[in-house]
C-alpha positions as CSV (number, residue, x, y, z in Angstrom):
1,M,-154.8,27.4,240.8
2,R,-151.9,25.3,242.1
3,K,-151.7,22.2,239.9
4,G,-148.7,20.3,241.6
5,L,-146.7,20.4,244.7
6,R,-143.9,22.9,245.0
7,T,-140.8,22.6,246.9
8,I,-142.1,25.0,249.5
9,D,-145.0,22.7,249.9
10,L,-142.9,19.5,250.2
11,T,-140.8,21.3,252.8
12,L,-143.7,22.3,255.0
13,A,-145.5,19.0,254.3
14,G,-142.2,17.4,255.9
15,M,-142.1,19.6,258.8
16,F,-145.5,18.8,259.9
17,V,-145.0,15.2,259.3
18,A,-142.0,15.4,261.7
19,M,-144.0,17.6,264.2
20,M,-146.8,14.7,264.1
21,C,-144.0,12.1,265.0
22,I,-143.0,14.2,267.9
23,G,-146.4,15.1,269.1
24,A,-147.2,11.4,268.9
25,N,-144.6,10.5,271.3
26,I,-144.7,13.0,274.2
27,T,-146.0,10.0,276.2
28,T,-142.5,8.7,276.1
29,F,-141.0,11.6,278.1
30,V,-144.3,11.8,280.3
31,P,-145.4,8.1,280.6
32,F,-148.6,9.0,282.8
33,L,-150.1,10.7,280.1
34,V,-152.3,7.5,279.1
35,I,-155.9,7.2,280.0
36,G,-157.5,4.0,279.6
37,G,-156.2,2.8,276.4
38,V,-155.8,6.3,275.0
39,P,-152.2,8.0,275.2
40,I,-152.4,11.9,275.4
41,T,-150.5,13.4,272.7
42,L,-150.3,16.4,270.4
43,Q,-151.3,14.9,267.4
44,T,-154.7,16.5,267.3
45,F,-153.2,20.0,267.5
46,F,-150.8,19.4,264.8
47,A,-153.4,17.9,262.4
48,I,-155.6,21.0,262.9
49,L,-152.7,23.3,262.3
50,A,-151.7,21.5,259.3
51,G,-155.1,21.9,257.8
52,A,-155.2,25.7,258.8
53,V,-151.7,26.6,257.5
54,L,-151.4,24.1,254.6
55,G,-154.8,24.4,253.2
56,S,-157.4,21.4,252.9
57,R,-155.5,19.5,250.0
58,L,-151.9,19.7,251.3
59,G,-152.8,19.4,254.8
60,A,-154.8,16.1,254.1
61,I,-152.0,14.8,252.1
62,T,-149.6,15.6,255.0
63,M,-151.6,13.6,257.3
64,A,-152.0,10.7,254.9
65,V,-148.1,10.7,254.5
66,Y,-147.7,10.6,258.1
67,A,-150.3,7.6,258.2
68,F,-148.3,5.7,255.4
69,V,-144.9,6.0,256.9
70,G,-146.4,4.8,260.2
71,L,-148.0,1.8,258.4
72,A,-144.8,1.2,256.5
73,G,-143.2,0.3,259.8
74,A,-141.6,3.5,261.0
75,P,-142.1,4.2,264.8
76,V,-144.1,7.3,264.5
77,F,-147.3,6.5,266.2
78,A,-148.0,7.0,269.9
79,K,-145.6,5.1,272.0
80,F,-143.4,4.5,269.0
81,G,-145.8,2.4,267.4
82,G,-146.1,1.5,263.7
83,G,-146.4,-1.3,261.1
84,L,-149.5,-2.7,259.5
85,S,-150.7,-4.2,263.0
86,S,-151.4,-0.6,264.0
87,V,-154.6,-0.9,261.6
88,V,-156.3,-3.1,264.3
89,S,-155.4,-1.0,267.0
90,P,-158.4,0.5,269.0
91,T,-157.0,4.0,268.6
92,F,-156.2,3.6,264.7
93,G,-159.4,5.6,264.1
94,F,-157.7,8.7,265.6
95,I,-155.0,8.4,262.9
96,L,-157.4,8.2,260.1
97,S,-159.4,11.1,261.2
98,F,-156.3,13.4,261.0
99,M,-156.8,13.5,257.3
100,L,-160.3,14.4,257.6
101,T,-159.5,16.9,260.5
102,A,-157.1,18.6,258.3
103,Y,-159.0,18.7,255.4
104,V,-162.3,20.1,256.8
105,T,-160.4,22.7,259.0
106,G,-158.4,23.9,255.8
107,K,-161.5,24.0,253.7
108,I,-163.5,26.1,256.0
109,I,-160.7,28.5,256.4
110,E,-160.3,28.8,252.5
111,L,-164.1,30.1,252.6
112,K,-163.0,33.1,254.5
113,K,-160.0,34.1,256.5
114,S,-160.9,35.9,259.6
115,M,-159.6,34.9,263.1
116,S,-163.3,33.7,264.2
117,I,-163.4,31.5,261.2
118,Y,-159.9,30.2,262.1
119,I,-161.0,29.4,265.5
120,T,-164.3,28.0,264.6
121,A,-162.6,25.6,261.8
122,A,-160.0,24.3,264.4
123,L,-163.0,23.5,266.8
124,I,-164.7,21.7,264.2
125,G,-161.7,19.9,263.3
126,L,-161.5,18.6,266.8
127,I,-165.0,17.6,267.0
128,I,-164.3,15.3,263.8
129,N,-161.2,14.1,265.4
130,Y,-162.9,12.9,268.6
131,V,-166.2,11.5,267.0
132,F,-164.5,9.6,264.3
133,G,-161.6,8.3,266.8
134,T,-163.9,7.5,269.7
135,N,-166.5,5.7,267.8
136,W,-163.8,3.7,265.8
137,M,-162.3,2.9,269.3
138,Y,-165.7,1.8,270.9
139,F,-166.4,-0.6,267.8
140,A,-162.8,-1.8,267.9
141,Y,-163.2,-2.9,271.4
142,K,-166.4,-4.5,270.9
143,L,-165.5,-6.3,267.6
144,W,-162.1,-7.4,267.6
145,A,-159.9,-6.0,270.3
146,A,-159.9,-7.2,273.9
147,A,-162.2,-4.7,275.9
148,P,-161.6,-3.8,279.6
149,D,-164.0,-5.0,281.8
150,G,-167.3,-3.2,281.9
151,F,-166.2,-1.5,278.7
152,T,-169.1,0.7,277.4
153,Y,-169.7,3.4,274.9
154,K,-170.1,5.8,277.9
155,M,-166.8,4.6,279.1
156,A,-164.9,5.3,275.8
157,W,-166.2,9.0,276.0
158,M,-165.3,9.1,279.7
159,W,-161.6,8.5,278.8
160,M,-161.7,11.1,276.0
161,A,-163.1,13.6,278.5
162,V,-159.8,13.6,280.2
163,P,-157.7,15.2,277.5
164,L,-160.7,17.3,276.1
165,P,-159.8,20.5,278.0
166,K,-156.3,20.4,276.8
167,D,-157.3,19.6,273.2
168,I,-159.9,22.6,273.1
169,V,-157.3,24.9,274.4
170,L,-154.6,23.8,271.9
171,A,-157.2,23.9,269.0
172,I,-158.0,27.3,269.7
173,C,-154.4,28.1,270.0
174,A,-153.9,26.5,266.5
175,G,-156.4,28.6,265.0
176,I,-154.9,31.9,266.6
177,M,-151.5,30.7,265.5
178,A,-152.5,29.7,261.9
179,N,-154.4,33.2,261.4
180,R,-151.1,35.3,262.8
181,L,-148.8,33.0,260.5
182,E,-151.1,33.9,257.4
183,Y,-151.2,37.5,257.8
184,K,-147.8,38.2,259.6
185,V,-145.6,35.5,257.7
186,F,-147.2,34.0,254.6
187,A,-149.1,36.8,253.4
188,R,-145.8,38.8,253.0
189,S,-143.8,36.0,251.5
190,Q,-144.0,34.0,248.3
191,F,-145.6,31.1,249.9
192,R,-149.1,32.1,248.8
193,K,-148.1,33.8,245.4
194,I,-145.7,31.6,243.6
195,G,-147.7,28.8,241.8
196,N,-151.2,30.4,241.8
197,V,-153.0,31.8,238.7
């Protein structure tokens, strides 16, 4: 079993942190992709892919690094947000959910590496992201943020219904992509071999 992080681990983790930063700010180039208070991004796709490719442990660590980089002040969250003030943002729950999303996705895949398991794990990761993030957003608007007029729990989920088809398709793509990478690239390289007992 791996006891520490190797150079290849750190390199791949850094790549996924960078992809999260890029995926978070797609709305900068396509500004109309904001529904209610929720920007439509590629973060969920990359969080799922991180868990599926890197595994539960490294995938979760990578998402934690991404969150800490943003909280430290780097403009890596959606709409180039960042800093400690992000904690009170209604959408901060989605950022927190990325760690759990990556961990659970990776953990399921570690049990059995078949195409159907990769896709199932990716969809379960998506469900975790939506349930955690949407509930956080609802309670944030109800408890400390300025809620839009007539805001209800149903409205919160209606906002999330807009990006859902896109995220379902991307989650399935992430599962397929991770499976192909595992058997076409990583299984033939030293990535899965070095550092294992």
